[in-house]
N, C-alpha and C positions, 0 to 999 in steps of 0.2 A: 308240297311239303319237302320234296326232295331238293328243289332248288334252294329253299330256305336253309336246309341242312348243309348243303354244299357251300353256301355263302358264309354261314357261321363257321364251318370248318376252315374255310379259306382265311377268314379274319383271325381265327385262333392260330393258324399256321403262321400268319404274318407277325402276330404278337410274339409267338415263341421264337421266330427267326430274329426279331429285333432284340429280344432278351438274350439270345444266345450269341449275339455279336461280341466283338472284342471289348474288353473292359477298358474304360478310360484310364489314362495314366493318373497316378496319385498326385494330389496337389503339391506344389513345390514347398520345400521346407521354408518356414518363415525365419527371417533374420532378426526379428524383434525378440527381445528378452521377455520370457514369461515371468511376470512378477511373482507368482506363487511358487515357481520352481527354481528359485535362485539358490546358489550355493552360499551357505551362511558364512563361509570363510572368505569369500571373494564377492562381497556385495558392494556395488557402487550405485550412486544416484545418477540417473540420466538428467539431462538438461531440462526436459519436459517436467519431470517430477520436482525438480528444484524450483522451477518457475511456478508450478502449481502450488507448492508449499508456501512460497513467498506471497502469492496471491491470497491464499487462505489467511495467512497471518495479517496481511494488510486489511482484509475485510473484517476480521474479528477485532482488530485494534480500532478500526474506524467505527464499528458498531459500539464498542465499549466507550469510546470518547463521546459519541453522540448521546448515548444513554447518560453518561456522567454529566454532560453539559446541559441536559434537558432539566435537571433538578436544580431549582434556584438555590437551595441551601448548599449543595455540593459545589455548584458553580461559584458561589460566594467564597467558600472555603478554599477552592483552588485558585481563585483570582486575587484573594486578599494579599498574599505576599507581593505580587506585582503592583497592586494598587499602593501598598505601603512604600515600596521602593520608588515609585513615580512621585508620590507625595513628598518623600524625603528629598528627592532630587530637586523638586520645585522649591522646597524650603531652603535648601542649601544655595541654590542659584539666587533666590531672593535676598538671602543674608549676604552673599558675596557682593551682589549689586549694591546693597545698602552700605556695606563697608567701603567699597570703592568710591561711592558717592560722598561719604563722610570724609574720606581721605582727600578727595578733590576739593571739598569745601574748606578743609583745613589748609590745603595748599593755596587756595585762592585768598584766604585770610592772611596767610603768611606773606603772599606776594603784595597784598595791600599794605601790610605793616612794613615790609622791607622797602617798598617804593617810597613810603612816607618818610623814612629815615634819611634816605639818600637823595630825596627830591629837592626842588628849589625852595 
């Protein structure tokens, strides 16, 4: 029993000696800005915060566009001005082509008439 007591006393003495050793140095001061401890008069945004904010905006806008275009009624309402513009553009191009063709026919008719007057 005496040897067991001596061993346990030796173990406790070692533990106490380790605990009584020199204290480790404090951790170095961090150079990063603590977000919650900012001075309200001198608050600036870091590049990381700006990029994160832009990423969140892009994600939210993408989600809203996806939801908007998934509804057939809303998609029809959003796309109708573009469809109307494309239809009007096609109609104008067709009318312009028709007008140019009619002018060409009138010119051909005039050429036939003018060659007939001055011909043999």
